[in-house]
BAVODREN-800069 format. One record per residue (C-alpha): y, z, x; residue number from 1. Coordinates in pm, 1 decimal. Layout:
((Y Z X) NUM)
...
END
This chain:
((-2.3 6.4 1.6) 1)
((238.2 79.3 278.3) 2)
((447.9 -186.2 437.2) 3)
((517.2 -195.8 812.0) 4)
((324.2 -251.7 1125.0) 5)
((268.7 -20.8 1415.5) 6)
((321.8 -159.0 1763.5) 7)
((137.7 -38.5 2063.4) 8)
((380.2 74.2 2326.1) 9)
((178.4 356.0 2484.1) 10)
((330.9 295.6 2821.5) 11)
((674.1 325.2 2677.5) 12)
((615.5 669.8 2538.0) 13)
((343.4 800.5 2785.4) 14)
((606.9 1000.9 2974.4) 15)
((520.3 1310.5 3183.9) 16)
((635.4 1574.2 2948.7) 17)
((557.6 1937.6 2955.9) 18)
((538.6 2146.6 2636.5) 19)
((881.9 2220.6 2498.0) 20)
((997.5 2544.9 2312.7) 21)
((949.0 2594.4 1954.5) 22)
((1067.3 2860.4 1708.0) 23)
((763.6 3038.9 1540.3) 24)
((871.9 3271.0 1263.8) 25)
((1141.4 3504.5 1387.2) 26)
((1023.6 3498.6 1753.1) 27)
((1071.8 3235.2 2034.0) 28)
((768.9 3116.0 2235.2) 29)
((888.7 3032.3 2581.0) 30)
((721.7 2733.7 2740.3) 31)
((834.2 2483.7 3021.8) 32)
((1117.3 2255.0 2933.7) 33)
((1083.4 1877.6 2878.9) 34)
((1126.0 1632.8 3168.6) 35)
((1445.1 1499.9 3013.1) 36)
((1636.0 1510.0 2684.6) 37)
((1502.8 1154.6 2604.1) 38)
((1148.5 1319.4 2578.0) 39)
((1244.2 1522.8 2277.6) 40)
((1219.4 1425.5 1917.9) 41)
((1599.4 1377.9 1891.4) 42)
((1587.3 1172.1 2220.3) 43)
((1349.2 930.1 2048.0) 44)
((1562.0 892.4 1732.7) 45)
((1761.7 600.7 1877.5) 46)
((1848.8 469.4 1533.0) 47)
((2071.5 773.6 1457.9) 48)
((2308.6 659.2 1731.6) 49)
((2273.0 301.9 1637.9) 50)
((2399.3 382.6 1283.9) 51)
((2656.9 636.9 1397.6) 52)
((2486.6 903.4 1196.1) 53)
((2632.9 1202.7 1383.4) 54)
((2974.6 1073.2 1283.2) 55)
((2867.1 1008.6 931.8) 56)
((2748.3 1368.3 909.2) 57)
((3096.1 1481.6 974.1) 58)
((3178.3 1330.6 637.9) 59)
((2862.1 1414.1 443.0) 60)
((2498.4 1504.2 493.7) 61)
((2380.8 1407.0 136.6) 62)
((2432.9 1730.7 -53.4) 63)
((2367.9 1702.6 -419.4) 64)
((2148.2 1388.5 -410.8) 65)
((1778.3 1357.1 -495.9) 66)
((1577.4 1085.9 -346.7) 67)
((1235.0 1016.8 -505.7) 68)
((971.7 893.0 -258.6) 69)
((683.7 705.9 -436.2) 70)
((412.4 700.4 -158.0) 71)
((113.9 904.0 -52.3) 72)
((267.7 1241.5 -114.8) 73)
((432.1 1468.5 132.2) 74)
((299.1 1758.6 356.4) 75)
((520.6 2049.0 222.2) 76)
((408.4 2271.7 511.9) 77)
((576.6 2056.9 782.0) 78)
((860.3 2254.1 944.6) 79)
((1083.6 1947.1 936.4) 80)
((1062.9 1948.6 550.7) 81)
((1077.2 2317.5 482.1) 82)
((1307.6 2358.2 175.9) 83)
((1368.9 1984.2 160.2) 84)
((1157.1 1904.7 -149.9) 85)
((1289.9 1890.2 -499.3) 86)
((1100.2 1987.2 -820.7) 87)
((791.2 2206.2 -840.2) 88)
((467.7 2154.2 -643.0) 89)
((263.8 2078.1 -951.5) 90)
((511.1 1848.5 -1120.6) 91)
((378.2 1487.6 -1129.8) 92)
((357.4 1190.6 -1349.1) 93)
((67.0 1182.3 -1593.4) 94)
((-265.3 1105.1 -1419.9) 95)
((-105.7 1139.4 -1082.0) 96)
((-186.8 1400.1 -812.3) 97)
((80.5 1642.6 -715.5) 98)
((322.6 1508.8 -455.3) 99)
((334.9 1817.4 -230.3) 100)
((16.3 1714.4 -48.3) 101)
((-5.5 1398.7 158.1) 102)
((-309.4 1200.3 65.2) 103)
((-293.8 975.1 353.8) 104)
((-521.3 1128.3 613.3) 105)
((-497.1 840.4 861.5) 106)
((-111.1 798.0 888.4) 107)
((71.0 1064.0 680.1) 108)
((281.0 783.2 552.3) 109)
((461.9 981.1 275.6) 110)
((543.3 1262.2 505.0) 111)
((699.8 1025.6 763.0) 112)
((913.2 861.7 494.7) 113)
((1039.3 1193.0 358.3) 114)
((1115.3 1316.3 707.9) 115)
((1328.0 1012.6 791.2) 116)
((1541.8 1066.9 478.3) 117)
((1581.7 1453.5 468.4) 118)
((1437.1 1599.9 792.7) 119)
((1617.8 1927.7 828.9) 120)
((1669.9 1910.5 1209.0) 121)
((1783.9 2232.9 1373.8) 122)
((1675.6 2169.7 1728.7) 123)
((1605.5 1872.4 1955.3) 124)
((1225.9 1883.4 1874.7) 125)
((1262.8 1877.8 1494.1) 126)
((1330.4 1570.6 1301.1) 127)
((1677.7 1518.8 1182.1) 128)
((1696.1 1306.7 866.9) 129)
((1962.0 1054.6 769.7) 130)
((2071.9 1287.2 480.4) 131)
((1939.8 1626.5 579.8) 132)
((2121.2 1802.2 283.0) 133)
((1967.1 1580.3 19.1) 134)
((1634.7 1659.5 -140.7) 135)
((1325.2 1448.0 -165.7) 136)
((1117.4 1438.7 -495.4) 137)
((767.8 1345.9 -374.0) 138)
((552.2 1135.9 -603.3) 139)
((193.2 1058.7 -481.2) 140)
((-2.3 746.0 -591.6) 141)
((-354.4 813.4 -718.9) 142)
((-548.3 619.7 -446.0) 143)
((-742.3 832.2 -192.9) 144)
((-493.6 733.7 77.8) 145)
((-189.0 699.4 -131.2) 146)
((-254.7 357.0 -266.2) 147)
((-199.4 258.1 -635.3) 148)
((-150.4 -48.0 -858.4) 149)
((154.9 -207.9 -1010.9) 150)
((130.5 -32.5 -1344.9) 151)
((115.9 310.4 -1180.3) 152)
((424.7 230.7 -959.5) 153)
((612.8 111.0 -1274.2) 154)
((522.5 442.2 -1443.9) 155)
((636.6 640.1 -1139.0) 156)
((967.8 462.7 -1131.8) 157)
((1034.9 571.3 -1489.2) 158)
((913.6 921.6 -1427.9) 159)
((1126.3 963.2 -1118.1) 160)
((1427.5 832.0 -1318.0) 161)
((1371.5 1086.4 -1591.2) 162)
((1314.2 1361.3 -1342.9) 163)
((1659.9 1329.4 -1205.7) 164)
((1635.4 1094.6 -904.6) 165)
((1951.4 936.6 -783.6) 166)
((1776.8 716.1 -543.4) 167)
((1417.5 576.8 -547.4) 168)
((1249.2 489.6 -216.5) 169)
((959.0 247.4 -225.0) 170)
((802.8 192.3 124.3) 171)
((519.3 24.5 -60.8) 172)
((432.8 -328.1 -168.6) 173)
((205.8 -583.7 -339.9) 174)
((188.7 -945.6 -216.6) 175)
((263.8 -1087.1 -559.0) 176)
((545.8 -1164.9 -792.4) 177)
((688.4 -866.2 -975.9) 178)
((482.3 -791.1 -1290.4) 179)
((630.5 -735.2 -1629.2) 180)
((574.7 -364.8 -1587.6) 181)
((774.0 -350.7 -1260.4) 182)
((1060.6 -558.6 -1391.7) 183)
((1090.7 -347.1 -1692.6) 184)
((1072.2 -13.3 -1495.4) 185)
((1339.2 -138.8 -1257.4) 186)
((1567.2 -235.9 -1547.1) 187)
((1508.7 115.0 -1694.8) 188)
((1603.2 285.1 -1371.0) 189)
((1911.5 66.4 -1318.5) 190)
((2020.1 139.9 -1673.7) 191)
((1995.3 510.6 -1592.6) 192)
((2224.4 469.9 -1288.3) 193)
((1953.2 492.1 -1010.5) 194)
((1959.2 290.5 -701.7) 195)
((1616.8 145.5 -586.7) 196)
((1532.6 65.2 -230.2) 197)
((1211.0 -120.8 -134.2) 198)
((1034.2 -263.5 164.9) 199)
((1000.1 -635.2 198.4) 200)
((653.0 -635.0 344.4) 201)
((469.2 -663.7 667.7) 202)
((522.4 -1007.6 819.7) 203)
((371.5 -1196.9 523.1) 204)
((494.2 -1518.1 375.4) 205)
((691.9 -1382.5 77.5) 206)
((883.4 -1067.7 -9.6) 207)
((658.7 -812.5 -176.9) 208)
((688.1 -649.7 -510.6) 209)
((875.1 -437.9 -603.3) 210)
((1119.1 -551.9 -338.7) 211)
((1138.4 -891.4 -497.7) 212)
((1250.4 -758.5 -825.7) 213)
((1626.5 -842.6 -898.9) 214)
((1845.6 -543.6 -876.5) 215)
((1639.3 -378.4 -604.3) 216)
((1772.8 -344.2 -247.4) 217)
((1504.9 -534.5 -57.4) 218)
((1505.7 -410.0 308.9) 219)
((1399.0 -579.8 635.9) 220)
((1362.1 -409.0 975.0) 221)
((1556.9 -461.3 1296.0) 222)
((1477.9 -370.4 1661.0) 223)
((1680.1 -160.0 1912.0) 224)
((1852.9 -484.1 2021.2) 225)
((1950.1 -577.0 1669.7) 226)
((1701.6 -860.5 1632.8) 227)
((1482.0 -901.8 1332.2) 228)
((1155.6 -702.1 1375.3) 229)
((835.5 -877.9 1373.6) 230)
((714.6 -693.5 1072.6) 231)
((993.7 -821.5 862.8) 232)
((949.0 -1089.0 585.5) 233)
((1203.3 -1373.9 526.4) 234)
((1294.4 -1469.2 173.6) 235)
((1597.6 -1519.0 -62.2) 236)
((1545.0 -1171.0 -208.4) 237)
((1626.2 -987.0 120.7) 238)
((1941.0 -779.7 60.6) 239)
((1996.2 -567.6 376.9) 240)
((1836.6 -470.7 710.0) 241)
((1806.1 -137.3 884.6) 242)
((1640.1 -13.2 1209.9) 243)
((1266.4 -12.9 1181.5) 244)
((1115.2 -55.5 1526.0) 245)
((960.5 233.1 1721.2) 246)
((1071.7 494.9 1479.6) 247)
((951.0 855.8 1530.6) 248)
((888.2 1061.5 1226.0) 249)
((690.1 1372.7 1111.6) 250)
((329.3 1345.7 1028.1) 251)
((76.6 1614.8 922.1) 252)
((-100.5 1793.3 1208.4) 253)
((-416.8 1642.7 1076.2) 254)
((-277.6 1311.8 1197.8) 255)
((-125.4 1419.8 1521.4) 256)
((-152.0 1770.9 1659.1) 257)
((220.5 1791.7 1756.3) 258)
((328.9 1683.8 1408.4) 259)
((504.3 1360.4 1510.2) 260)
((411.4 988.2 1559.5) 261)
((590.1 659.7 1625.1) 262)
((546.1 349.6 1410.5) 263)
((726.7 34.5 1312.1) 264)
((787.0 -172.5 1013.5) 265)
((993.8 -227.1 684.6) 266)
((856.0 100.3 561.5) 267)
((1063.5 284.4 817.5) 268)
((1363.0 65.3 759.2) 269)
((1342.6 134.0 384.4) 270)
((1332.0 523.7 424.6) 271)
((1635.7 498.5 664.4) 272)
((1817.2 280.6 406.9) 273)
((1734.9 527.7 129.2) 274)
((1898.3 801.5 346.5) 275)
((2208.4 590.2 389.3) 276)
((2225.0 541.9 14.3) 277)
((2205.4 918.7 -45.0) 278)
((2499.7 962.0 193.8) 279)
((2713.4 716.2 -3.8) 280)
((2608.4 875.0 -341.2) 281)
((2707.7 1217.2 -196.0) 282)
((3031.8 1089.4 -65.2) 283)
((3126.3 905.5 -382.3) 284)
((2958.4 1107.1 -666.9) 285)
((3156.2 913.4 -933.2) 286)
((3039.1 575.8 -834.8) 287)
((2771.2 425.1 -1048.2) 288)
((2466.0 245.5 -900.7) 289)
((2629.7 -97.4 -914.7) 290)
((2920.9 12.8 -711.1) 291)
((2710.1 201.7 -457.7) 292)
((2513.1 -124.6 -407.7) 293)
((2834.8 -314.0 -384.0) 294)
((2978.8 -81.3 -123.1) 295)
((2670.3 -116.5 89.2) 296)
((2656.3 -494.4 92.3) 297)
((3033.1 -539.4 135.0) 298)
((3048.8 -311.9 431.2) 299)
((2726.9 -444.9 595.8) 300)
((2760.6 -599.4 948.7) 301)
((2692.5 -964.1 911.5) 302)
((2448.4 -1088.5 1174.2) 303)
((2228.4 -1398.1 1199.4) 304)
((2346.7 -1693.4 1000.6) 305)
((2691.1 -1643.0 859.7) 306)
((2686.7 -1518.4 500.3) 307)
((2383.5 -1405.0 321.3) 308)
((2059.4 -1539.9 481.9) 309)
((1676.7 -1494.7 412.7) 310)
((1626.6 -1272.4 714.1) 311)
((1912.8 -1014.7 718.1) 312)
((2032.3 -1062.5 368.2) 313)
((2392.0 -955.6 362.3) 314)
((2357.3 -797.4 700.9) 315)
((2263.0 -482.2 881.2) 316)
((2370.5 -161.1 700.7) 317)
((2674.1 5.9 839.4) 318)
((2651.0 372.0 736.5) 319)
((2998.3 476.3 871.3) 320)
((3180.9 180.9 707.2) 321)
((3000.8 236.7 378.1) 322)
((3141.7 589.9 381.8) 323)
((3499.3 504.0 487.6) 324)
((3603.6 144.7 422.2) 325)
((3807.0 67.5 106.7) 326)
((3597.0 -153.3 -125.4) 327)
((3708.6 -294.8 -463.2) 328)
((3515.0 -177.5 -767.1) 329)
((3296.6 -414.1 -971.9) 330)
((3185.0 -412.5 -1330.5) 331)
((2826.9 -491.9 -1268.6) 332)
((2540.8 -484.7 -1023.2) 333)
((2616.7 -762.2 -761.8) 334)
((2248.9 -812.6 -707.2) 335)
((2219.9 -938.0 -1069.5) 336)
((2502.8 -1185.6 -1040.9) 337)
((2409.8 -1548.9 -930.8) 338)
((2533.3 -1657.0 -595.1) 339)
((2615.4 -1315.8 -464.6) 340)
((2790.4 -1342.2 -125.0) 341)
((2896.8 -1079.1 131.0) 342)
((3263.8 -1015.2 183.4) 343)
((3369.0 -1054.4 -177.0) 344)
((3272.9 -893.6 -512.4) 345)
((3063.7 -1131.9 -729.0) 346)
((3174.0 -964.3 -1050.2) 347)
((3518.1 -896.7 -1190.0) 348)
((3702.4 -653.4 -970.7) 349)
((3875.6 -359.2 -1119.4) 350)
((4213.0 -277.6 -993.4) 351)
((4398.2 -413.5 -685.6) 352)
((4228.1 -556.4 -382.3) 353)
((4263.8 -303.7 -110.6) 354)
((4151.2 -536.0 180.3) 355)
((4410.3 -792.9 290.4) 356)
((4412.4 -1066.1 550.6) 357)
((4532.8 -945.6 899.3) 358)
((4772.3 -1237.2 931.0) 359)
((4989.3 -1414.1 663.8) 360)
((5124.2 -1772.7 742.7) 361)
((5434.4 -1903.9 576.9) 362)
((5532.2 -2278.5 561.8) 363)
((5894.9 -2376.5 597.2) 364)
((5880.5 -2753.0 601.9) 365)
((5807.1 -2818.3 242.3) 366)
((5851.0 -3210.0 270.8) 367)
((5584.1 -3215.5 545.6) 368)
((5354.2 -3029.3 322.5) 369)
((5398.8 -3290.6 37.9) 370)
((5331.6 -3581.2 274.4) 371)
((5024.1 -3417.9 410.8) 372)
((4900.1 -3352.0 65.0) 373)
((4941.7 -3710.6 -37.3) 374)
((4764.4 -3836.3 264.6) 375)
((4468.1 -3589.5 202.3) 376)
((4447.6 -3711.9 -160.6) 377)
((4430.3 -4072.3 -40.8) 378)
((4138.0 -3988.4 194.3) 379)
((3950.8 -3816.4 -95.9) 380)
((4006.1 -4111.6 -329.9) 381)
((3877.3 -4358.1 -62.7) 382)
((3575.1 -4143.2 -0.4) 383)
((3496.6 -4143.2 -370.4) 384)
((3535.0 -4525.9 -405.0) 385)
((3307.2 -4572.2 -99.0) 386)
((3043.4 -4338.0 -244.1) 387)
((3047.6 -4536.4 -578.4) 388)
((3000.5 -4869.4 -403.2) 389)
((2707.7 -4733.9 -202.5) 390)
((2545.7 -4581.5 -513.9) 391)
((2561.2 -4911.7 -704.5) 392)
((2402.0 -5105.6 -410.6) 393)
((2116.2 -4847.6 -401.0) 394)
((2064.7 -4879.5 -776.5) 395)
((1994.2 -5254.0 -736.7) 396)
((1733.1 -5190.5 -476.5) 397)
((1536.4 -4893.2 -619.5) 398)
((1440.5 -4775.5 -969.8) 399)
((1560.9 -4439.1 -1078.8) 400)
((1327.4 -4144.3 -1042.6) 401)
((1185.8 -3968.1 -1350.4) 402)
((1197.1 -3581.4 -1327.1) 403)
((1268.1 -3368.9 -1011.2) 404)
((1192.9 -3506.2 -667.4) 405)
((851.5 -3404.0 -529.1) 406)
((890.0 -3075.6 -345.4) 407)
((1244.9 -3004.4 -468.2) 408)
((1314.4 -2672.4 -618.6) 409)
((1510.0 -2595.6 -932.6) 410)
((1792.0 -2347.9 -903.1) 411)
((1697.2 -1984.2 -982.7) 412)
((1864.8 -1740.2 -1214.7) 413)
((2064.7 -1420.5 -1149.8) 414)
((1971.6 -1202.6 -868.2) 415)
((1882.3 -1482.5 -628.3) 416)
((2117.5 -1659.0 -390.6) 417)
((2220.8 -2028.1 -458.0) 418)
((2076.3 -2321.9 -262.5) 419)
((2212.2 -2377.0 88.2) 420)
((2030.8 -2089.2 279.2) 421)
((1780.0 -2317.4 421.8) 422)
((1500.8 -2175.9 207.0) 423)
((1391.8 -2212.3 -159.9) 424)
((1655.7 -2110.5 -406.2) 425)
((1428.7 -2007.7 -676.0) 426)
((1258.3 -1668.9 -728.2) 427)
((887.5 -1629.7 -669.1) 428)
((689.8 -1774.4 -961.5) 429)
((577.7 -1548.5 -1227.6) 430)
((893.0 -1391.6 -1371.2) 431)
((1249.4 -1464.8 -1456.4) 432)
((1581.1 -1271.6 -1396.4) 433)
((1658.7 -943.2 -1577.5) 434)
((1719.9 -1013.0 -1940.2) 435)
((1500.0 -1315.7 -1942.8) 436)
((1151.1 -1365.9 -2068.2) 437)
((910.9 -1160.9 -1849.0) 438)
((594.4 -1310.0 -1719.4) 439)
((257.8 -1263.1 -1888.3) 440)
((113.5 -912.4 -1844.6) 441)
((-158.3 -878.1 -1585.1) 442)
((-372.7 -569.8 -1650.2) 443)
((-596.1 -626.0 -1339.2) 444)
((-565.3 -325.7 -1106.3) 445)
((-406.2 -474.0 -803.0) 446)
((-438.0 -241.9 -510.2) 447)
((-183.0 -286.0 -243.7) 448)
((-309.6 -291.5 107.3) 449)
((-212.5 -71.6 403.4) 450)
((-25.1 -287.9 648.6) 451)
((50.4 -28.1 903.6) 452)
((-217.6 72.8 1154.7) 453)
((-245.8 430.7 1262.3) 454)
((89.8 555.8 1415.4) 455)
((84.8 600.1 1792.5) 456)
((112.3 937.9 1938.8) 457)
((424.3 1059.0 2119.8) 458)
((481.7 1298.3 2403.5) 459)
((308.4 1630.8 2366.5) 460)
((553.7 1823.5 2163.5) 461)
((441.0 2160.5 2060.4) 462)
((260.3 2189.9 1719.7) 463)
((501.6 2254.5 1434.0) 464)
((527.9 2616.5 1326.1) 465)
((394.9 2711.6 978.4) 466)
((626.1 2821.9 707.2) 467)
((652.4 3204.5 666.0) 468)
((353.2 3332.9 484.7) 469)
((152.8 3019.1 539.7) 470)
((-120.1 2925.2 783.4) 471)
((-109.5 2596.4 951.7) 472)
((98.9 2657.9 1280.9) 473)
((-33.6 2579.0 1631.7) 474)
((-178.9 2245.0 1531.9) 475)
((-372.3 2365.4 1236.2) 476)
((-345.1 2197.2 900.5) 477)
((-158.1 2415.8 650.8) 478)
((-285.0 2509.4 311.8) 479)
((-184.8 2311.3 7.4) 480)
((64.6 2453.0 -251.9) 481)
((-76.9 2572.8 -575.7) 482)
((-151.2 2319.3 -846.9) 483)
((8.4 2263.2 -1180.5) 484)
((317.2 2473.6 -1161.2) 485)
((542.5 2310.7 -1416.8) 486)
((688.3 1994.6 -1554.3) 487)
((938.0 1745.3 -1433.2) 488)
((1277.2 1848.3 -1315.0) 489)
((1505.2 1700.4 -1586.1) 490)
((1832.5 1540.8 -1513.0) 491)
END
């Protein structure tokens, strides 16, 4: 179900590191210091500096925002996540396991995603999340390793919306067009003012569902150098990109004794993006989901082909710019407007434009302007006449075609970019834009596949300490929270 691909770089991380200090309960266990600051958890969080997160945290750390993580569940005993989970341990959608236990015994995928978003930090050997004062609402899929099917994901999106989520993070994917159930669930969440973020896939040929659903922020991954990561997927549905290469994150001690592992993929990029969305929602609590999305795409750093492209979308997310830069308000979700382009709102702006050109040019010689205009008009007329003559000659030679040209795509509906990107302009077959006629229902249980191999270990940090009153420190797996302790946290 997960999207993303681990990359072997054992030599890169096989540094000679001694055990570092760790706080256990109220006492400090003294152990040798690491070889260098770069060998700590914080030293491996290169993406924090790339996104200027320390400066962003001077503005907000995400307080008051709830991010639902639909994945394999979360290890609630991990020190990086102590006190960072929302809701009650037993609260879960119908027929779903509780989310406070990570069902993925091979990768601890859900724990990693939660840690990237809300890791509490506190020292250099504890994960610092993008939005450490936000909360994660963990939702576990029913498969034995955190897998599920599209109907279950759709149900979980609705449940998370009703449970009070402000953001829904989906580092999961199906290699198929979005089903009617996914489309309707996304529409339901958007209608309730929720921002949805989803991974594009793991190097496949098309953007996965639910990322390919109009209105969802589909996220690709970038490397340290800013290039597109190998695990990313190109497609017209791509909205933004975020760091996703060699990302360190918490895992249960059953996966790695020291509680951390490094992996790569659009899964990691999606969790990081969800954290940035949480920062924006916290900084601008009065903004609706449409304007949060608009702020993110208008402030993104345009890379690759100028304008929106099928690899980086509108560009790489710029957390600091999204928190600070003036952005005109819009009346609707820009991802649901045909031909959305970066640098300008695609729906009617409210109020005055706050971003003006740096230089204004005035023309004094009005006569010259008139002459130049007449000459330009003459050139245009001449070009039109020439085009008509050529067209008539061609008609005499060839019969007209009936229907569309072979291999030529028709223009898609709202939520997808117009032709001209160098890729098909239509959405994947099987569904139309929001508000249109959904595709036929498919009741077959489609189990998404795990794209991401087992994460690689990192330098031998000490095992995470257990929470007070719980076993599980010193590399031992903690006990699971009690089952069935209450219903959903209502908005």
